[in-house]
C-alpha positions, 0 to 999 in steps of 0.5 A: 155104828159105833156110838160115841155119845149121846145129846138130848134135845128138849123142846122149848117155846122161847129159847132165850128163856131157856137160857137163862133158866139153865143159867139160874141152876149152874149151866153155862150157854155154849152156842146158838144158831139161827137168826133170829136163833132157832136151836142151842145148847146149854152145858155143865162140865162134861154135858150138853144138851141142845135145846130146839125152840118149837122144833124137835121132841115134844113137851106131853105129861101123858102118860107112856102108851098114851096119844091124843085126838087132839092135833095140839096135844098130839102135836106135844106128844112127840117124846123126846129127841136125842143127837147120837154121836157115832166114830164113824159118820163125819157129817149129816147134813139136813136138807128139808122138803121145801129145800128140797124142792127149791133146789129141783125146781131150779135144776130141772127146769119144770118150776110150771109143773110144779106150782100146780100141785097141791103140795110138796112131794119130796119127803125130810133128807139126811145126807150122811158121809161116812168116815174114809176109815169105812170099808165094803162091809161096814157101808153095809152095816151101816146102811143096815143099823141107820134103815132100822131106825123107825124114822128112817123110810128110806135109805139109799148108799150110793156105793155100786157107782163108786165100786164101778169107778174104782174097778175101772181105776184099777183097770186103767192103773194097770194098763198104766203099769204095764205101758211103763213097763214096756216105755221103760225097756224101750227106753234102756234098750234105745240108750243100750243101741246109742250107747253101741253104736258111740262104743264102736265109733271108739273102739280103736281109741278104747282099745288104745286105753287099755293096753297102756293099762286102763281097767273096763270100769275106768273105760266104762265111766264116760259112757255110764256118763252119757247114759247118766246126762240121756236119762236125766234130759229125757225125765226131765223133757218127759215131766216138762210133756206131763205138765202141758198135759196137765195144763190142757186139761185144767179148762175141760175138767172144768166145764165139765165140772160146772156143767154138774155144778160140781168144783172139780180141780186137776191136782198137780205132781208135787215136788217127790213126784216130779224127782221121782219122774226125774229119778226113774228116768236117771236110772233108766240110762244107766241101767241101759249104758252100764250093761250095754258098755259092760258086754261090750267091754270085754269084748275089746281087748289090745292086738 
């Protein structure tokens, strides 16, 4: 965990009165949160202090290491809380035990059974979202550092299913790459065979053209244009099929996401990706026509 800064959190009795107290010393109120506000911050230059009304931290004046047996005094003897800013975490979401129980009650359908419980068995939870630059090793290190915190009872990292998912994606990518390569070879062979038949049908015309001095490159040019148009229209047709397939998948994916209470949408292809598909089609058409035309032109000579 790479720390970038630390902010002290002070427990206060009256948030507005605390704002005025700090303003008397030249500090400025930065923001407040809640309705009515129960959390806020004051600042002076680059220094910032969080203020929490009746919440995090305590204000006890007991000597260090001593704890009171009085409930009210013990409540105040909770030490000072601090907000630690780190570079490898993007966001932290706090889910209280009451919110967790309310969500579980809504989703599980066990409302009547939960009403029979004497107290809430669910703990407070912090959902930590690591930054995108984290690796598997840094994720394990972050898990260990969070687990070493005295306030943390249990730390769960949902990386195993991500690793399985990425492994499946790697297999799918490899299968798509192999299938795409085989289809590309098939396209070259099919276009080449079409061009070969066209050359054989125009054999007499080619012999006469060569007889009056035409070069192989000149005779080959019309067949290259034929391959170009085959590839262009084939790429456009493939692009249309892809867009139609994405359109058909939008409904099922949205329904599946709704079952998991998630918002997942299929990303459409951009202009660069669409141009790439058409460009690959044109390249395959030109490759198949050029290879076939160059091979057969050498065999046709005027008699």
